[in-house]
N, C-alpha and C positions, 0 to 999 in steps of 0.2 A: 381357216380350220373348221369353223362352225358349219360350213357348207358340206363338208364330208359327212356330217352326222345327220343330214336331212334325209328323211325317208322318201321313197318314190311317191309321186303324186298322181292322182287320177286326172284324166283330161276332163276339164269342165267348161271349156270355152273354145270358140273358133278363133284362132290366132293367126297373125301374119307369118310368124315363124322365124324371121330374121330381120326384125324391125330395127333399123339403125338410121343414122343421119342421111345416108345416101338414098334411102327409100322414102324420105319425107320431102314433099314439095311445099314451098312457101310462096306467097305472093310478094308483090313489090314492097309491101309494108312489113314483111317478115312473119305474117300470120299463116297458120297452117292452111294449105290449099288442097292437099291430097296425099295419098300414100300409094306408092307404086311397087311393082315386082312382088306379086302375090304367089309366086311359084312354090313357096314353102308353106302355103296355107295348110293348116292342120287343126285337128281337135287336140288341144293340149291344155296345160296349165297357163292361165293368163299372165303369170309372171314372165313368160318369155317375151311378151310384147311390152312389159313394164320396164324393160332394160333401158328404154329411152329416158325414164325418170332419172337414171344415173348418168347416162352418157351424153344426153343432149341438154338437159337442164342444169343451170348452175345451182349450187347448194341452196341459195336464197330463194329459189322458185319451187323447190321440191314440196314444201308444206302446202303451198297454194294448189299445186297440181294434185297432191294427195287428197286435199279437202274436196276438190271438184270431182275427182275420180270416185271417191268413196272408200270404204274400209278395205284395207289390204293387210293381210296377216304378215307378221314378222318373217316367217319362213319364205313367203312370196317375195318380199323385199330383198331378202338375201339371195334367193335364186336369180332375181332380176339383176342384182348387182354383179353377181358372178358372170352372168351372160354378157352384161355390158362391158366388163373388163375383157372377156374373151373376144367378143366381136370387135371392140376397138383395137385390141392388140393385133388381131389377124388383119384388119383393114390397114393398120399402119405398116405392117410387114409387106402386105400386098402392094400398097402404094409405093413403098420404098423400092421394092423389086421392079415394079413397072415404071419407075421414074415419074411418079405423079406427085410432085411436091405439095400441091394444095391439099390433096386428099391425105397425104401423110401428115401435114400439119393439123388438119381437122381431126384426124383419127387420134393423134397424140393428145390433142386438147380434150377429146372425148374420154380418152383413157385417164387423163388427169382429173376430169370432172367425176368420173366413176370412182376414182380412188379417194376423192375428197369425202371424208366422213363427217362433214360439218352438220349434216341433217340429223 
């Protein structure tokens, strides 16, 4: 409900635009190796790319990420969380429709992480 009250934001950063788990590459150790699919690159609010904080990271890792990232306003965190919920749900539906069980499982897990308010 709080997200409905957020005012529009000015674009302040260059962002990926639809950053989610399918666009993140990791190496054999699971470390970040790259980001792909920059087709939605735009100048926007950085909270759009911070959706990974909610959908990709477990609640226990969010504080460490936030400390390394730097200050993030509460309204940015809320926008990022709403986008994480939306992207994860859409990906789960897409995966179900396309009969991609691994992606469906991953998307549902991302949705559950984004829903977890432990942070």
